[in-house]
N, CA, C and O atoms as a DFTB+ gen file, in Angstrom:
524 C
 N C O
     1  1       0.906      -1.072      -0.253
     2  2      -0.121       0.069      -0.032
     3  2       0.774       1.211      -0.032
     4  3       1.492       1.353       0.958
     5  1       0.855       2.119      -1.063
     6  2       1.192       3.118      -1.292
     7  2       1.031       4.414      -0.023
     8  3      -0.115       4.642       0.362
     9  1       2.123       5.182       0.558
    10  2       1.890       5.742       1.404
    11  2       0.492       6.892       1.194
    12  3      -0.405       6.977       2.032
    13  1       0.533       7.589       0.111
    14  2      -0.831       8.259      -0.005
    15  2      -1.932       7.543      -0.120
    16  3      -2.890       8.117      -0.639
    17  1      -2.093       6.222       0.290
    18  2      -3.354       5.385      -0.135
    19  2      -3.670       5.411       1.758
    20  3      -4.755       5.276       2.323
    21  1      -2.752       5.557       2.175
    22  2      -2.735       5.166       3.698
    23  2      -3.423       6.287       4.489
    24  3      -4.208       5.988       5.389
    25  1      -3.071       7.989       4.086
    26  2      -3.696       8.705       4.100
    27  2      -5.046       9.269       3.810
    28  3      -5.676      10.131       4.423
    29  1      -5.347       8.598       2.750
    30  2      -6.754       8.507       2.253
    31  2      -7.309       7.683       2.168
    32  3      -6.977       6.979       1.215
    33  1      -8.187       7.294       2.802
    34  2      -8.676       5.872       3.102
    35  2      -9.883       5.615       1.909
    36  3     -10.608       6.564       1.609
    37  1     -10.056       4.304       1.258
    38  2     -10.651       4.430       0.197
    39  2     -12.145       4.100       0.836
    40  3     -12.552       3.442       1.793
    41  1     -12.785       4.968      -0.279
    42  2     -14.608       5.047       0.187
    43  2     -14.926       3.722      -0.491
    44  3     -14.169       2.931      -1.053
    45  1     -16.278       3.682      -0.289
    46  2     -17.180       2.545      -0.772
    47  2     -17.446       2.640      -2.021
    48  3     -16.994       3.719      -2.404
    49  1     -17.994       2.025      -2.954
    50  2     -17.857       1.766      -4.424
    51  2     -19.012       2.310      -4.751
    52  3     -19.952       2.068      -3.994
    53  1     -19.237       3.106      -5.847
    54  2     -20.786       3.775      -6.132
    55  2     -20.915       2.884      -7.388
    56  3     -20.040       2.559      -8.192
    57  1     -22.430       2.522      -7.348
    58  2     -23.174       1.980      -8.364
    59  2     -22.443       2.425      -9.790
    60  3     -21.905       3.506     -10.029
    61  1     -22.561       1.441     -10.539
    62  2     -21.433       1.998     -11.901
    63  2     -22.178       2.992     -12.754
    64  3     -21.521       3.913     -13.239
    65  1     -23.605       2.910     -13.020
    66  2     -24.035       3.945     -13.593
    67  2     -23.913       5.647     -12.946
    68  3     -23.880       6.649     -13.659
    69  1     -23.857       5.633     -11.378
    70  2     -23.946       7.096     -11.047
    71  2     -22.238       7.556     -11.356
    72  3     -22.123       8.620     -11.964
    73  1     -21.307       7.044     -11.091
    74  2     -19.918       7.384     -11.816
    75  2     -19.713       7.311     -13.155
    76  3     -18.668       7.753     -13.633
    77  1     -20.392       6.912     -13.703
    78  2     -20.445       6.792     -15.156
    79  2     -21.286       8.279     -15.583
    80  3     -20.853       9.050     -16.440
    81  1     -22.583       8.507     -14.794
    82  2     -23.241       9.445     -15.408
    83  2     -22.429      10.764     -14.875
    84  3     -22.322      11.800     -15.533
    85  1     -21.923      10.570     -13.683
    86  2     -20.967      11.882     -13.070
    87  2     -19.814      12.289     -14.482
    88  3     -19.480      13.339     -15.030
    89  1     -19.596      11.356     -14.599
    90  2     -18.243      11.280     -15.682
    91  2     -18.407      12.118     -16.819
    92  3     -17.676      13.015     -17.241
    93  1     -19.537      11.655     -17.265
    94  2     -20.150      12.449     -18.280
    95  2     -20.453      13.637     -18.106
    96  3     -20.039      14.360     -19.012
    97  1     -21.039      14.176     -17.269
    98  2     -21.380      15.425     -16.781
    99  2     -20.457      16.255     -16.504
   100  3     -20.682      17.465     -16.530
   101  1     -18.872      15.587     -16.090
   102  2     -17.891      16.624     -15.537
   103  2     -17.433      16.666     -17.006
   104  3     -17.038      17.799     -17.280
   105  1     -17.352      15.795     -18.062
   106  2     -16.599      16.487     -19.058
   107  2     -17.650      17.189     -20.237
   108  3     -17.281      17.573     -21.347
   109  1     -18.897      17.244     -19.760
   110  2     -19.567      18.360     -20.315
   111  2     -19.011      19.739     -19.470
   112  3     -18.553      20.726     -20.047
   113  1     -19.125      19.625     -18.177
   114  2     -18.670      20.856     -17.531
   115  2     -17.017      21.269     -18.436
   116  3     -16.817      22.303     -19.074
   117  1     -16.254      20.390     -18.281
   118  2     -14.771      20.611     -18.595
   119  2     -14.698      21.219     -20.068
   120  3     -13.688      21.847     -20.386
   121  1     -15.914      21.019     -21.122
   122  2     -16.216      21.159     -22.136
   123  2     -16.660      22.909     -21.929
   124  3     -16.307      23.770     -22.735
   125  1     -17.402      23.162     -20.821
   126  2     -18.226      24.590     -21.074
   127  2     -17.378      25.633     -20.612
   128  3     -17.189      26.762     -21.067
   129  1     -16.829      24.960     -19.476
   130  2     -16.117      25.786     -18.630
   131  2     -14.996      26.886     -19.422
   132  3     -15.083      28.109     -19.307
   133  1     -13.773      26.064     -20.370
   134  2     -13.232      27.363     -21.127
   135  2     -14.025      27.809     -22.148
   136  3     -13.540      28.750     -22.777
   137  1     -15.280      27.352     -22.564
   138  2     -16.009      28.326     -23.394
   139  2     -16.442      29.173     -23.143
   140  3     -16.274      30.106     -23.928
   141  1     -17.124      29.372     -22.134
   142  2     -18.137      30.069     -21.327
   143  2     -16.819      30.991     -20.553
   144  3     -17.339      32.041     -20.175
   145  1     -15.942      30.988     -20.336
   146  2     -14.652      31.498     -19.867
   147  2     -14.130      32.589     -20.861
   148  3     -13.877      33.718     -20.444
   149  1     -13.925      32.159     -22.534
   150  2     -13.280      32.840     -23.345
   151  2     -14.065      33.653     -24.224
   152  3     -13.589      34.556     -24.912
   153  1     -15.681      33.213     -24.185
   154  2     -16.340      34.016     -25.033
   155  2     -16.368      35.800     -24.842
   156  3     -16.009      36.163     -23.721
   157  1     -16.605      36.490     -25.442
   158  2     -16.836      37.632     -25.443
   159  2     -17.526      38.425     -24.304
   160  3     -18.676      37.992     -24.229
   161  1     -17.320      39.397     -23.387
   162  2     -18.031      39.393     -22.602
   163  2     -19.649      39.949     -22.629
   164  3     -20.588      39.924     -21.834
   165  1     -19.432      40.433     -23.932
   166  2     -21.302      41.436     -23.967
   167  2     -21.998      40.150     -25.044
   168  3     -22.749      40.255     -26.013
   169  1     -21.267      38.735     -24.273
   170  2     -22.241      37.511     -24.994
   171  2     -22.692      37.023     -23.862
   172  3     -23.862      36.697     -23.664
   173  1     -21.911      36.962     -23.180
   174  2     -22.296      36.089     -21.571
   175  2     -23.416      36.728     -20.908
   176  3     -23.322      37.928     -20.651
   177  1     -24.364      36.147     -20.626
   178  2     -25.217      36.253     -19.578
   179  2     -25.041      35.981     -18.051
   180  3     -24.831      34.867     -17.572
   181  1     -25.191      37.506     -17.134
   182  2     -24.820      37.416     -16.024
   183  2     -25.496      37.188     -15.180
   184  3     -26.428      37.989     -15.252
   185  1     -25.679      36.236     -13.963
   186  2     -26.878      36.312     -12.998
   187  2     -26.436      37.776     -12.076
   188  3     -25.401      38.438     -12.141
   189  1     -27.683      37.968     -11.202
   190  2     -27.252      38.805     -10.070
   191  2     -26.394      38.446      -8.844
   192  3     -26.145      39.288      -7.982
   193  1     -25.897      37.033      -8.776
   194  2     -25.109      36.445      -7.749
   195  2     -23.910      37.439      -7.843
   196  3     -23.528      37.916      -6.774
   197  1     -23.269      37.812      -8.990
   198  2     -22.116      38.144      -9.177
   199  2     -21.392      37.337      -9.683
   200  3     -21.823      36.201      -9.879
   201  1     -19.755      37.772     -10.132
   202  2     -19.144      37.053     -11.086
   203  2     -18.368      35.825     -10.110
   204  3     -18.173      34.699     -10.567
   205  1     -17.911      36.268      -8.529
   206  2     -17.054      35.285      -7.978
   207  2     -18.044      33.950      -7.552
   208  3     -17.753      32.755      -7.495
   209  1     -19.136      34.547      -7.319
   210  2     -20.390      33.714      -6.784
   211  2     -20.130      32.716      -8.052
   212  3     -19.414      31.715      -8.012
   213  1     -20.783      33.145      -9.070
   214  2     -20.945      32.037     -10.044
   215  2     -19.705      31.470     -10.766
   216  3     -19.972      30.625     -11.620
   217  1     -18.380      31.771     -10.589
   218  2     -17.593      30.886     -10.340
   219  2     -17.165      29.995      -9.290
   220  3     -16.718      28.883      -9.575
   221  1     -17.261      30.375      -8.153
   222  2     -17.355      28.994      -7.090
   223  2     -18.132      28.142      -7.232
   224  3     -17.633      27.018      -7.289
   225  1     -19.622      28.228      -7.354
   226  2     -20.705      27.494      -7.776
   227  2     -19.967      26.498      -9.360
   228  3     -19.545      25.358      -9.169
   229  1     -19.930      26.983     -10.469
   230  2     -19.531      26.189     -11.396
   231  2     -18.270      25.292     -11.335
   232  3     -18.229      24.185     -11.872
   233  1     -17.147      25.897     -10.579
   234  2     -16.233      25.281     -10.242
   235  2     -16.611      24.164      -9.063
   236  3     -16.137      23.038      -9.212
   237  1     -17.328      24.390      -8.063
   238  2     -17.770      23.545      -6.874
   239  2     -18.877      22.370      -7.796
   240  3     -18.590      21.197      -7.559
   241  1     -19.472      22.469      -8.290
   242  2     -20.236      21.516      -9.537
   243  2     -19.243      20.572     -10.089
   244  3     -19.229      19.390      -9.744
   245  1     -18.358      21.107     -10.996
   246  2     -17.545      20.512     -11.500
   247  2     -17.191      19.203     -10.510
   248  3     -17.595      18.040     -10.505
   249  1     -16.083      20.075      -9.531
   250  2     -15.536      19.157      -9.085
   251  2     -16.490      18.245      -8.007
   252  3     -15.899      17.376      -7.365
   253  1     -17.747      18.399      -7.824
   254  2     -18.413      17.413      -7.042
   255  2     -18.811      16.623      -8.288
   256  3     -19.589      15.755      -7.891
   257  1     -18.661      16.529      -9.466
   258  2     -18.825      15.887     -10.208
   259  2     -17.778      14.662     -10.762
   260  3     -17.940      13.463     -10.988
   261  1     -16.472      15.709     -10.876
   262  2     -15.186      14.771     -10.797
   263  2     -15.037      13.971      -9.655
   264  3     -14.591      12.860      -9.940
   265  1     -15.274      14.161      -8.358
   266  2     -15.469      13.673      -7.152
   267  2     -16.064      12.036      -7.192
   268  3     -15.584      10.944      -6.888
   269  1     -17.497      12.554      -7.790
   270  2     -18.135      11.593      -8.074
   271  2     -17.945      10.135      -9.203
   272  3     -18.384       8.989      -9.298
   273  1     -17.094      10.964      -9.852
   274  2     -16.854       9.938     -11.137
   275  2     -15.799       9.178     -11.096
   276  3     -15.689       8.289     -11.940
   277  1     -14.934       9.343     -10.239
   278  2     -13.620       9.066      -9.822
   279  2     -13.512       7.988      -8.218
   280  3     -13.740       8.256      -7.038
   281  1     -13.146       6.972      -8.788
   282  2     -12.831       5.898      -7.751
   283  2     -11.923       6.135      -6.273
   284  3     -12.250       5.971      -5.098
   285  1     -10.588       6.615      -6.936
   286  2      -9.581       6.275      -6.266
   287  2      -9.331       7.864      -5.257
   288  3      -9.077       8.933      -5.811
   289  1      -9.435       7.751      -4.099
   290  2      -9.158       8.989      -3.549
   291  2      -7.843      10.249      -3.818
   292  3      -7.807      11.461      -3.602
   293  1      -6.987       9.397      -4.309
   294  2      -5.884       9.990      -4.973
   295  2      -5.639      10.269      -6.236
   296  3      -4.598      10.795      -6.629
   297  1      -6.785       9.860      -7.093
   298  2      -7.046      10.406      -8.472
   299  2      -7.993      11.623      -8.506
   300  3      -8.004      12.438      -9.429
   301  1      -8.968      11.684      -7.167
   302  2     -10.118      12.570      -6.972
   303  2      -8.889      14.056      -6.686
   304  3      -8.981      15.149      -7.245
   305  1      -7.946      13.692      -5.793
   306  2      -7.535      15.003      -5.404
   307  2      -6.358      15.569      -6.336
   308  3      -5.887      16.664      -6.031
   309  1      -5.868      14.908      -7.422
   310  2      -5.127      15.112      -8.260
   311  2      -6.250      15.908      -9.606
   312  3      -5.967      16.713     -10.492
   313  1      -7.261      15.396      -9.320
   314  2      -8.514      15.920     -10.641
   315  2      -8.379      16.918      -9.915
   316  3      -7.719      17.817     -10.435
   317  1      -8.945      17.201      -8.391
   318  2      -9.343      18.339      -7.918
   319  2      -8.485      19.701      -8.151
   320  3      -9.024      20.806      -8.216
   321  1      -6.960      19.470      -8.278
   322  2      -5.700      20.182      -8.378
   323  2      -5.371      20.213      -9.555
   324  3      -4.342      20.847      -9.791
   325  1      -6.066      19.584     -10.687
   326  2      -6.018      19.885     -11.996
   327  2      -6.954      20.741     -12.378
   328  3      -6.765      21.181     -13.512
   329  1      -8.099      21.216     -11.715
   330  2      -9.132      21.603     -12.185
   331  2      -8.900      23.276     -11.674
   332  3      -9.350      24.300     -12.188
   333  1      -7.875      23.077     -10.266
   334  2      -7.787      23.958      -9.717
   335  2      -6.707      25.325     -10.765
   336  3      -6.833      26.549     -10.808
   337  1      -5.675      24.357     -11.496
   338  2      -4.880      24.760     -12.306
   339  2      -5.637      25.170     -13.754
   340  3      -5.177      25.866     -14.659
   341  1      -6.756      24.608     -13.685
   342  2      -7.828      25.173     -15.171
   343  2      -8.320      26.536     -14.801
   344  3      -8.085      27.526     -15.493
   345  1      -8.916      26.557     -13.840
   346  2      -9.381      27.735     -13.405
   347  2      -8.078      29.209     -13.328
   348  3      -8.310      30.403     -13.518
   349  1      -7.274      28.805     -13.123
   350  2      -5.718      29.824     -12.909
   351  2      -5.376      30.086     -14.840
   352  3      -5.135      31.110     -15.479
   353  1      -5.477      28.974     -15.157
   354  2      -4.582      28.856     -16.828
   355  2      -6.165      30.072     -17.734
   356  3      -5.988      31.016     -18.504
   357  1      -7.458      29.539     -17.244
   358  2      -8.480      30.782     -17.936
   359  2      -8.466      31.752     -17.669
   360  3      -8.628      32.667     -18.476
   361  1      -8.244      31.925     -16.288
   362  2      -8.368      33.579     -15.524
   363  2      -7.156      34.305     -16.500
   364  3      -7.275      35.394     -17.063
   365  1      -5.751      33.247     -16.555
   366  2      -4.848      34.069     -17.158
   367  2      -5.224      34.305     -18.799
   368  3      -4.912      35.366     -19.339
   369  1      -6.035      33.046     -19.669
   370  2      -6.356      33.505     -20.768
   371  2      -7.067      34.597     -21.090
   372  3      -7.006      35.238     -22.139
   373  1      -7.902      34.831     -19.925
   374  2      -8.559      35.923     -20.178
   375  2      -8.050      37.342     -20.460
   376  3      -8.572      38.041     -21.329
   377  1      -7.147      37.701     -19.799
   378  2      -6.031      38.652     -19.648
   379  2      -5.488      38.771     -21.048
   380  3      -4.653      39.650     -21.263
   381  1      -5.892      37.948     -22.054
   382  2      -5.463      38.239     -23.347
   383  2      -6.657      38.324     -24.510
   384  3      -6.501      38.297     -25.731
   385  1      -7.699      38.416     -23.873
   386  2      -8.540      38.667     -24.596
   387  2      -9.538      40.024     -24.921
   388  3     -10.060      40.445     -23.889
   389  1      -9.873      40.730     -26.062
   390  2      -9.688      41.833     -25.389
   391  2     -11.245      42.297     -24.939
   392  3     -11.506      43.453     -25.274
   393  1     -12.136      41.701     -24.354
   394  2     -13.473      41.786     -23.640
   395  2     -12.982      41.349     -22.462
   396  3     -13.969      41.740     -21.839
   397  1     -12.261      40.843     -21.565
   398  2     -12.317      40.222     -20.875
   399  2     -10.788      40.552     -19.844
   400  3      -9.747      40.975     -20.347
   401  1     -10.960      40.247     -18.327
   402  2      -9.750      40.852     -17.462
   403  2      -9.712      39.656     -16.987
   404  3     -10.676      38.902     -16.856
   405  1      -8.372      39.403     -16.659
   406  2      -8.137      38.097     -15.924
   407  2      -8.113      38.639     -14.247
   408  3      -7.417      39.642     -14.093
   409  1      -8.619      38.233     -13.289
   410  2      -9.233      38.515     -11.784
   411  2      -8.793      37.597     -10.839
   412  3      -9.287      36.481     -10.687
   413  1      -7.606      38.187     -10.022
   414  2      -7.485      36.872      -9.106
   415  2      -8.339      36.276      -7.949
   416  3      -8.196      35.193      -7.380
   417  1      -9.237      37.228      -7.751
   418  2     -10.478      37.265      -6.924
   419  2     -11.363      36.056      -7.930
   420  3     -11.630      35.008      -7.343
   421  1     -11.766      36.163      -9.240
   422  2     -12.130      35.162      -9.548
   423  2     -10.963      33.850      -9.442
   424  3     -11.400      32.772      -9.039
   425  1     -10.302      33.896      -9.605
   426  2      -9.468      32.314      -9.805
   427  2      -9.746      31.562      -8.156
   428  3      -9.930      30.387      -7.837
   429  1      -9.684      32.659      -7.449
   430  2      -9.932      32.262      -5.742
   431  2     -10.993      31.736      -5.777
   432  3     -11.059      30.638      -5.224
   433  1     -11.859      32.121      -6.229
   434  2     -13.122      31.691      -6.222
   435  2     -13.381      30.388      -6.532
   436  3     -13.907      29.637      -5.710
   437  1     -12.971      29.929      -7.968
   438  2     -12.804      29.193      -8.680
   439  2     -12.263      27.958      -7.481
   440  3     -12.987      27.079      -7.012
   441  1     -11.011      28.153      -7.207
   442  2     -10.137      27.603      -6.391
   443  2     -11.130      26.979      -5.498
   444  3     -11.244      25.760      -5.620
   445  1     -11.703      27.434      -4.824
   446  2     -12.595      27.590      -3.426
   447  2     -13.643      26.538      -3.853
   448  3     -13.883      25.501      -3.235
   449  1     -14.281      26.981      -5.082
   450  2     -15.010      26.040      -5.353
   451  2     -14.891      24.657      -5.832
   452  3     -15.755      23.787      -5.720
   453  1     -13.805      24.547      -6.343
   454  2     -13.126      23.092      -6.634
   455  2     -13.041      22.476      -5.518
   456  3     -13.564      21.373      -5.357
   457  1     -12.378      23.091      -4.596
   458  2     -11.890      22.221      -2.992
   459  2     -13.493      21.905      -2.106
   460  3     -13.548      21.038      -1.233
   461  1     -14.818      22.820      -2.533
   462  2     -15.616      22.619      -1.996
   463  2     -16.534      21.297      -2.594
   464  3     -17.240      20.498      -1.980
   465  1     -16.211      21.412      -4.093
   466  2     -16.582      20.357      -4.774
   467  2     -15.878      18.712      -4.431
   468  3     -16.455      17.634      -4.572
   469  1     -14.752      18.906      -4.045
   470  2     -14.133      17.746      -3.772
   471  2     -14.783      17.174      -2.417
   472  3     -15.291      16.058      -2.310
   473  1     -14.670      18.184      -1.357
   474  2     -15.257      17.878       0.065
   475  2     -16.816      17.221      -0.215
   476  3     -17.210      16.085       0.050
   477  1     -17.515      18.296      -0.815
   478  2     -18.895      17.839      -1.166
   479  2     -19.512      16.336      -2.018
   480  3     -20.559      15.690      -1.985
   481  1     -18.514      16.267      -2.581
   482  2     -17.917      14.971      -3.321
   483  2     -18.066      13.747      -3.108
   484  3     -18.782      12.856      -3.564
   485  1     -16.923      13.874      -1.995
   486  2     -16.326      12.649      -0.931
   487  2     -17.399      12.664       0.276
   488  3     -17.161      11.811       1.131
   489  1     -18.304      13.305       0.463
   490  2     -19.247      13.254       1.592
   491  2     -20.244      12.581       0.910
   492  3     -20.757      11.640       1.515
   493  1     -20.750      12.902      -0.503
   494  2     -21.969      12.681      -1.163
   495  2     -21.728      10.812      -1.582
   496  3     -22.618       9.963      -1.542
   497  1     -19.970      10.541      -2.038
   498  2     -19.864       9.169      -2.075
   499  2     -20.090       8.481      -1.239
   500  3     -20.501       7.390      -1.635
   501  1     -19.996       8.623       0.181
   502  2     -20.286       8.101       1.053
   503  2     -21.920       7.762       1.655
   504  3     -22.351       6.770       2.245
   505  1     -22.559       8.968       1.251
   506  2     -23.783       8.450       1.277
   507  2     -24.543       8.070       0.381
   508  3     -25.752       7.853       0.449
   509  1     -23.731       7.965      -0.629
   510  2     -24.763       6.923      -1.771
   511  2     -24.178       5.580      -2.076
   512  3     -24.713       4.775      -2.838
   513  1     -23.000       5.372      -1.413
   514  2     -22.377       3.843      -1.731
   515  2     -23.348       2.941      -1.410
   516  3     -24.236       3.170      -0.589
   517  1     -23.185       1.671      -2.176
   518  2     -23.135       0.608      -2.349
   519  2     -23.063      -0.279      -1.027
   520  3     -22.035      -0.938      -1.182
   521  1     -23.546      -0.576       0.007
   522  2     -22.718      -1.253       1.139
   523  2     -22.805      -2.696       0.930
   524  3     -22.229      -3.467       1.699
């Protein structure tokens, strides 16, 4: 058993259909995030919640779906770290578009959202697991 496996206990298995649905949904989110992030600002519809909350919710939902779709705790952590890196890359890319701005607060909101998604997904895995 690898040292990381001892730190992250194995969670009970989910039904395969839940993992498959979560993976497909996470893939859709991973396609939508870059598209929505790089669209011209005047094309994007905003909610009254504000950009930071929108970022947090989008990344939390994606993190939740990734966590539900990935069985290994170590791989879920890696996926979440990669999601945070994606948030940083997309914010950086927005700085190179004519109608968007890169904002550290939006990256932070995305990173916090991704971490919350990991936590929520880990709890959901335990609740949904087949015993």
